[in-house]
C-alpha positions as CSV (number, residue, x, y, z in Angstrom):
1,M,40.8,59.8,44.3
2,K,41.5,56.5,46.1
3,K,41.6,58.4,49.4
4,L,38.0,59.6,48.8
5,F,36.7,56.1,48.2
6,I,38.5,54.8,51.3
7,L,37.1,57.7,53.4
8,L,33.6,56.9,52.1
9,L,34.0,53.2,52.9
10,I,35.3,53.9,56.4
11,I,32.2,56.2,57.1
12,L,29.9,53.4,55.8
13,L,31.5,50.7,57.9
14,I,31.7,52.8,61.1
15,S,28.0,53.8,60.7
16,N,26.9,50.3,60.2
17,I,28.8,49.0,63.2
18,S,28.0,51.9,65.6
19,Y,24.5,52.8,64.8
20,S,21.2,51.1,63.9
21,Q,19.4,52.1,60.7
22,K,16.4,54.2,61.7
23,A,15.0,55.0,58.3
24,Y,15.4,54.7,54.5
25,G,14.2,56.8,51.6
26,S,14.6,57.9,48.0
27,E,15.0,61.2,46.2
28,L,14.5,62.5,42.7
29,S,15.4,66.0,41.4
30,A,15.4,67.9,38.2
31,T,18.8,69.5,37.5
32,V,20.5,72.2,35.5
33,A,24.3,71.7,35.0
34,I,26.8,74.5,34.1
35,P,30.2,73.5,32.6
36,T,33.0,75.2,34.4
37,G,36.2,73.3,33.5
38,P,38.8,73.8,30.7
39,S,37.1,74.4,27.3
40,S,33.7,74.9,29.0
41,E,32.9,77.5,26.4
42,Y,32.3,74.7,23.9
43,Y,29.3,73.4,25.8
44,N,25.8,74.8,26.6
45,A,24.1,74.3,29.9
46,G,23.0,70.7,30.6
47,Y,19.6,69.4,31.8
48,G,18.6,66.2,33.4
49,A,17.6,64.4,36.5
50,I,19.4,62.9,39.5
51,G,18.0,60.5,42.2
52,G,18.9,57.7,44.5
53,F,18.3,55.6,47.5
54,Y,19.7,56.0,51.0
55,Y,19.7,54.7,54.6
56,D,19.2,57.4,57.3
57,M,21.5,56.7,60.2
58,E,21.1,57.8,63.8
59,S,24.5,59.5,63.5
60,S,23.0,62.2,61.2
61,W,24.6,60.5,58.2
62,R,22.6,59.4,55.1
63,L,24.5,56.8,53.1
64,G,23.4,55.6,49.8
65,L,23.6,55.4,46.0
66,T,23.1,58.3,43.6
67,L,22.2,57.8,39.9
68,G,21.5,60.4,37.2
69,F,21.4,61.5,33.6
70,I,22.5,64.9,32.4
71,R,22.8,66.0,28.7
72,F,25.0,68.9,27.6
73,G,24.4,70.4,24.1
74,V,27.4,71.6,22.1
75,N,28.0,75.3,21.3
76,S,28.7,74.7,17.6
77,T,29.7,78.3,17.0
78,E,32.6,78.1,19.6
79,V,33.6,74.7,18.4
80,N,33.7,75.9,14.8
81,N,35.8,78.9,15.9
82,Y,38.2,76.5,17.6
83,F,38.7,74.4,14.5
84,Q,39.3,77.6,12.5
85,T,42.5,78.2,14.6
86,L,43.9,74.8,13.4
87,N,44.3,76.3,9.9
88,Q,41.8,74.1,8.3
89,P,40.3,75.8,5.3
90,G,36.5,76.0,5.5
91,K,34.0,75.6,8.3
92,I,32.2,72.9,10.3
93,D,28.5,72.3,10.3
94,L,28.2,70.5,13.7
95,D,25.4,69.0,15.8
96,G,26.6,67.3,19.0
97,S,26.0,66.4,22.6
98,V,27.6,65.0,25.7
99,S,25.5,62.9,28.1
100,T,26.7,61.7,31.4
101,I,25.3,59.0,33.8
102,P,26.8,59.4,37.3
103,I,26.9,56.3,39.4
104,L,28.0,57.4,42.8
105,F,28.3,56.4,46.4
106,S,26.9,59.1,48.6
107,G,27.5,60.4,52.1
108,K,25.2,63.1,53.3
109,Y,25.5,64.8,56.7
110,I,22.4,66.4,58.1
111,F,23.4,69.4,60.3
112,P,21.7,69.2,63.7
113,S,19.1,72.0,64.0
114,S,15.9,72.8,66.0
115,S,14.4,74.3,62.8
116,S,12.1,72.2,60.6
117,T,14.4,73.1,57.6
118,K,17.4,70.7,57.6
119,F,20.7,71.8,55.9
120,Y,23.2,69.2,54.8
121,G,26.6,68.7,53.3
122,I,27.3,66.0,50.7
123,L,30.3,64.1,49.4
124,E,29.8,61.7,46.5
125,A,32.4,59.6,44.5
126,G,32.2,57.0,41.9
127,L,31.9,56.5,38.1
128,Y,30.8,58.9,35.5
129,V,29.7,57.2,32.2
130,Y,29.9,59.4,29.1
131,W,28.2,59.2,25.7
132,T,29.5,61.7,23.2
133,K,28.0,62.3,19.8
134,S,29.1,64.6,17.0
135,K,27.6,64.7,13.5
136,G,27.8,67.2,10.6
137,N,29.8,68.2,7.6
138,I,33.2,69.9,7.0
139,I,32.8,72.4,4.2
140,Y,36.1,73.4,2.6
141,D,36.5,76.8,1.0
142,S,38.8,75.8,-1.9
143,S,37.9,72.2,-2.5
144,P,35.7,71.2,-5.5
145,N,34.6,68.1,-3.6
146,E,31.3,67.7,-1.8
147,P,31.1,68.5,1.9
148,L,32.9,65.8,4.0
149,P,30.4,64.3,6.4
150,F,31.4,62.9,9.8
151,D,29.5,61.0,12.4
152,E,31.3,60.1,15.6
153,S,29.9,58.4,18.7
154,E,31.8,57.1,21.7
155,F,31.2,55.7,25.2
156,S,33.8,56.3,28.0
157,S,33.9,56.3,31.7
158,E,35.9,58.3,34.3
159,I,36.3,58.3,38.0
160,G,35.1,61.5,39.7
161,F,33.6,63.1,42.8
162,N,31.5,66.0,43.9
163,L,31.0,68.2,47.0
164,G,27.8,70.1,47.7
165,L,25.4,71.8,50.1
166,G,21.6,71.5,50.2
167,A,18.5,72.0,52.3
168,L,15.4,69.9,53.0
169,F,12.1,71.8,53.4
170,P,9.5,69.5,55.1
171,V,6.0,69.2,53.5
172,S,4.9,66.3,55.6
173,D,6.4,63.7,58.0
174,E,7.6,61.7,55.0
175,I,8.1,64.2,52.2
176,S,10.5,67.2,51.9
177,I,11.4,69.5,49.1
178,D,15.1,69.0,48.4
179,A,17.3,71.8,46.9
180,S,21.0,71.4,46.4
181,V,24.1,72.6,44.5
182,R,27.1,70.3,43.8
183,Y,30.5,70.9,42.2
184,H,31.7,67.9,40.1
185,V,35.3,67.2,39.3
186,V,35.8,64.5,36.6
187,R,39.1,63.6,35.0
188,N,39.1,63.9,31.2
189,S,35.3,63.8,30.8
190,G,33.2,63.8,27.7
191,T,35.0,64.9,24.5
192,I,33.6,65.9,21.2
193,K,35.6,64.7,18.2
194,V,35.8,65.8,14.6
195,K,37.7,64.0,11.9
196,Y,39.0,65.9,8.9
197,D,40.5,65.2,5.5
198,N,41.3,68.2,3.2
199,N,43.3,66.3,0.5
200,Y,46.5,67.5,2.0
201,T,46.3,66.0,5.5
202,N,43.9,64.0,7.7
203,G,43.5,63.5,11.4
204,E,41.3,64.1,14.3
205,E,40.8,67.0,16.7
206,S,38.8,67.1,19.9
207,V,37.5,69.5,22.6
208,G,36.4,68.5,26.1
209,T,35.6,69.7,29.6
210,S,36.1,68.2,33.0
211,H,34.1,70.1,35.7
212,F,30.6,71.2,36.1
213,V,28.2,72.6,38.7
214,N,24.7,71.2,39.0
215,I,21.7,72.9,40.7
216,A,18.9,70.5,41.6
217,V,15.4,70.9,43.0
218,G,13.1,67.9,43.7
219,A,11.5,65.7,46.3
220,N,12.8,63.5,49.1
221,W,10.8,60.6,50.6
222,N,11.7,59.3,54.0
223,F,10.2,56.2,55.6
224,S,10.8,55.1,59.2
225,L,11.6,51.5,59.9
């Protein structure tokens, strides 16, 4: 991971030294995210938005900052099935979500082309801030007690990166439609937790995922200096 940050910093420094900035811009896209990592079956597809700001270099590089917000719902049926395998008597009535805010340095390379449509490759690395929430009840089969409620909320952050491809479809000299797909790799990302106490034992179990693909479509604004 450190090597990715070093590579991105080297690209930024070389570009600033060797080339003058010829333009700047911003971008904003709606996105759908699909969990693909370990335990991805416990999460539904996520929805959100990503955007950012960039400098357009004469070297065909766009260097900037990417920000976003993506919320994944929890597949309560699959999570409940998982906890059943832990030999806990009863079932879990669960409502939960995992939200992530990526804060990433971005390096985008625009492939040279005579066509008006511009294709690009992208590398981003930085911090993924997670907010996980799980709320509900554990309903025990053989216990005379009332359902045991739980309400867990936690913030965490992890280093991660993504690789992707995209295309810019010009609408005018300054505005383009931006379509892209990125594959994100995040270490030990958002985890849903459920605490239990069935009069015999107590503890905490969790399920989480670490990778996801996001597909984004939006607009790109580019302004010459």
